[in-house]
C-alpha positions as CSV (number, residue, x, y, z in Angstrom):
1,M,85.2,82.4,118.0
2,F,87.5,83.4,115.1
3,R,88.9,79.8,114.9
4,R,85.3,78.4,114.7
5,L,84.5,80.8,112.0
6,W,87.7,79.9,110.1
7,N,86.9,76.2,110.2
8,D,83.2,76.5,109.3
9,D,83.4,75.6,105.6
10,Q,82.1,72.1,106.2
11,G,84.3,70.8,103.4
12,A,83.1,73.3,100.8
13,I,85.5,75.0,98.6
14,I,84.9,78.7,98.3
15,T,84.7,80.4,94.9
16,V,87.8,82.4,95.4
17,E,89.8,79.2,96.1
18,W,88.4,77.6,92.9
19,I,89.4,80.7,90.9
20,L,92.9,80.6,92.4
21,I,93.3,76.8,91.8
22,V,92.0,76.9,88.2
23,G,94.0,80.0,87.4
24,L,97.2,78.3,88.6
25,I,96.5,75.1,86.6
26,I,95.7,77.0,83.4
27,F,98.8,79.2,83.7
28,G,100.9,76.1,84.4
29,L,99.4,74.1,81.4
30,I,99.9,76.8,78.7
31,P,103.7,76.8,78.9
32,G,103.7,73.0,79.0
33,F,101.5,72.8,75.9
34,I,103.8,75.3,74.1
35,A,106.9,73.2,75.1
36,V,105.2,70.1,73.7
37,R,104.3,71.9,70.4
38,N,107.9,73.2,70.0
39,A,109.3,69.7,70.7
40,G,107.0,68.2,68.1
41,N,107.9,70.8,65.5
42,A,111.6,70.2,66.1
43,T,111.1,66.5,65.8
44,L,109.3,66.8,62.5
45,A,112.0,69.2,61.2
46,T,114.7,66.7,62.1
47,I,112.8,63.8,60.4
48,G,112.4,66.0,57.3
49,N,116.1,66.8,57.2
50,I,116.9,63.1,57.6
51,L,114.6,62.1,54.8
52,L,116.2,64.7,52.5
53,E,119.6,63.2,53.2
54,V,118.5,59.6,52.9
55,I,116.2,60.0,49.8
56,P,117.7,62.8,47.7
57,N,115.6,61.9,44.6
58,F,112.0,60.9,44.0
59,T,110.6,58.5,41.4
60,F,107.2,58.5,39.7
61,S,105.9,55.3,38.1
62,G,103.3,56.4,35.6
63,F,100.8,54.4,33.6
64,G,99.9,54.1,30.0
65,I,96.8,53.4,28.0
66,A,97.1,51.2,24.9
67,G,94.8,50.0,22.2
68,T,94.5,46.3,22.0
69,G,96.2,44.9,18.9
70,T,94.3,42.8,16.3
71,G,95.1,39.2,15.7
72,G,97.5,38.9,18.7
73,A,99.6,41.9,17.7
74,Q,101.2,44.0,20.4
75,A,99.2,46.8,21.9
76,T,100.0,50.2,20.5
77,P,100.4,53.1,22.9
78,L,97.5,55.6,22.9
79,A,98.4,57.8,25.8
80,Q,101.0,57.7,28.6
81,V,101.1,59.5,31.9
82,G,104.7,60.2,32.9
83,G,105.9,60.5,29.3
84,A,104.8,61.8,25.9
85,A,103.1,59.2,23.7
86,Y,99.8,59.5,21.8
87,Q,98.4,57.6,18.9
88,S,94.9,58.3,17.7
89,D,94.3,55.6,15.1
90,V,93.4,52.9,17.6
91,T,89.7,51.9,17.2
92,R,89.5,48.7,19.3
93,G,89.4,48.2,23.1
94,F,91.9,49.7,25.6
95,T,94.3,48.1,28.0
96,S,96.7,49.6,30.5
97,Y,100.3,48.9,31.5
98,E,102.8,50.2,34.0
99,V,105.5,52.6,32.8
100,A,109.0,52.2,34.1
101,P,109.8,54.7,36.9
102,T,111.1,58.1,35.9
103,L,113.7,59.6,38.2
104,L,112.9,63.2,39.2
105,S,115.6,65.4,40.6
106,T,114.8,67.5,43.6
107,G,114.9,70.7,41.5
108,V,111.9,69.5,39.4
109,V,109.8,68.8,42.5
110,G,110.8,72.1,44.2
111,V,112.4,70.5,47.2
112,K,115.9,71.6,48.0
113,P,118.1,69.8,50.5
114,V,119.1,71.8,53.5
115,P,123.0,72.2,53.6
């Protein structure tokens, strides 16, 4: 009679069994997710250190705004981003041009290579 009672689930999973199974799965997944997170952080730190060694300096290519010259004359600089140039006596249209890249040291940007 006990054996018949023991086998009388008819394929249904009892709530206690569900709680046990779900609890084991959750407690098994949490350390796995933590390990994946730590591995991702370590990988990103390694890539960052590699980039600091490969590219020790940064460049910034600014742009300038110039007033169009009259009668085919060269454009005079009105403003320049990435340098200091300003001229306010330009009354005609504007044009833009690319400024040569300016080399920035890592101390200016605030990034220091890891020894």
